C-alpha positions as CSV (number, residue, x, y, z in Angstrom):
1,M,99.6,149.5,141.6
2,R,102.5,148.1,142.8
3,V,102.0,146.2,146.2
4,F,104.1,144.0,149.1
5,F,102.6,141.8,150.1
6,Y,104.4,139.5,153.1
7,G,101.1,137.3,154.4
8,L,99.7,134.9,152.7
9,F,98.3,137.7,150.0
10,M,101.5,136.4,148.9
11,D,99.7,133.2,147.5
12,E,98.1,134.0,143.6
13,K,96.4,131.3,144.3
14,L,94.7,132.6,147.6
15,L,94.5,136.0,146.0
16,A,92.8,134.2,142.5
17,E,89.9,132.4,145.0
18,K,89.2,135.7,146.2
19,G,88.7,137.4,142.4
20,V,92.1,139.5,142.4
21,Q,94.0,138.9,139.5
22,A,98.1,139.3,140.2
23,R,100.3,140.6,137.4
24,D,104.9,140.7,137.7
25,S,105.1,139.1,140.6
26,A,108.7,138.7,142.4
27,V,110.1,138.1,145.3
28,G,111.8,140.6,147.2
29,S,112.9,142.3,150.4
30,V,112.3,145.3,152.7
31,D,115.4,146.3,155.2
32,G,114.2,148.0,158.7
33,Y,111.7,145.8,159.5
34,A,110.5,142.2,161.0
35,L,108.0,140.1,160.4
36,R,105.4,139.6,163.2
37,I,102.5,137.1,163.6
38,G,99.7,137.9,166.0
39,Q,96.1,137.3,165.4
40,R,97.4,138.0,161.2
41,A,100.3,138.7,160.1
42,T,102.3,142.5,160.3
43,L,105.5,144.5,159.8
44,T,107.2,146.2,162.3
45,K,109.8,148.5,162.1
46,D,112.9,147.0,163.1
47,Q,116.1,149.0,162.6
48,G,118.5,146.3,161.7
49,A,115.8,143.1,160.1
50,Q,114.8,142.7,157.0
51,A,111.7,141.1,155.7
52,F,110.4,139.1,152.6
53,G,107.5,138.8,150.6
54,K,106.4,139.0,147.2
55,L,106.0,142.7,145.2
56,M,102.9,141.9,142.8
57,D,100.9,144.4,140.6
58,L,97.3,144.6,141.1
59,A,94.2,146.5,140.0
60,A,94.0,149.8,142.4
61,N,89.7,148.3,143.3
62,D,91.1,144.6,143.7
63,L,93.4,146.1,146.4
64,T,89.9,148.2,147.6
65,E,87.9,145.6,147.6
66,L,90.6,143.0,149.1
67,Y,91.3,145.5,152.1
68,S,88.0,146.3,152.8
69,E,87.4,142.5,154.2
70,E,87.1,143.2,157.9
71,S,89.9,140.5,159.0
72,V,92.2,143.2,157.4
73,A,90.6,146.5,157.4
74,D,92.6,147.5,160.8
75,Y,96.1,147.6,157.4
76,L,97.1,150.8,156.3
77,P,98.9,151.6,153.9
78,E,102.7,152.4,153.3
79,T,104.7,153.1,150.6
80,L,108.5,151.2,151.1
81,T,111.1,150.4,149.3
82,I,111.7,146.8,148.1
83,S,114.8,145.7,146.8
84,L,114.1,142.5,144.5
85,D,117.0,139.9,143.7
86,D,118.1,141.8,140.4
87,G,120.0,144.5,142.8
88,S,117.2,147.2,141.5
89,T,114.6,148.7,143.9
90,V,111.1,149.5,143.6
91,A,108.6,151.5,145.8
92,A,105.9,150.2,146.9
93,T,102.6,150.3,148.9
94,C,102.9,148.0,151.7
95,Y,99.8,147.5,154.0
96,N,100.5,147.3,158.1
97,L,98.9,146.8,160.8
98,P,99.6,149.1,163.9
99,E,101.8,148.3,166.7
100,D,98.8,148.6,168.9
101,K,96.4,146.4,167.4
102,V,98.7,143.4,167.0
103,E,97.8,141.3,169.6
104,G,97.4,137.4,170.1
105,A,99.1,134.6,168.6
106,N,98.5,132.6,165.7
107,R,99.7,128.8,165.4
108,D,98.1,127.5,162.3
109,Y,98.5,131.0,160.2
110,A,102.2,130.7,161.4
111,E,102.3,126.9,160.2
112,A,100.8,128.2,156.7
113,L,102.8,131.4,156.1
114,L,105.6,129.4,157.1
115,K,104.5,126.3,153.7
116,L,104.4,129.3,151.9
117,A,107.6,130.8,152.3
118,T,109.5,127.4,152.0
119,K,107.3,126.7,148.1
120,L,108.4,130.2,147.7
121,G,112.1,129.4,148.3
122,L,112.4,132.5,150.8
123,P,115.9,132.2,152.3
124,N,116.2,129.9,155.7
125,A,117.1,132.2,158.3
126,Y,113.8,133.7,157.4
127,L,112.1,130.8,157.1
128,L,113.1,130.6,161.2
129,Q,111.8,134.0,161.7
130,I,108.9,132.2,161.1
131,R,109.6,129.3,163.3
132,Q,109.4,130.9,166.2
133,F,105.6,132.0,165.8
134,I,105.2,128.2,165.9
135,E,106.6,127.2,168.8
């Protein structure tokens, strides 16, 4: 199953620690969505925004188990169109937190996400967006 991750689940090492094997990963982006970080990260609809993440193939049972964890159980799947670096687009499932469930702030999460996004080589403008959740 093709999945688009934009938070700490972009880290294949973290997924492996949870027993999840990601295949065929690639950096991608989705237009019309902005990253928002409360206690956890989510994407919210925003006409002029662009969010970045990683597209991965995961086994359906791994995905079900991953999102059965209490900390992410409120996330809901939706199908988004992901743009890849080669100019192609693909449909993928993206798990987002409903806006009414986004609350608080989590500086540690934002700092960890910034470190990961930097390691992945995401665009500088996007790194600046993540930094706003740290300050």
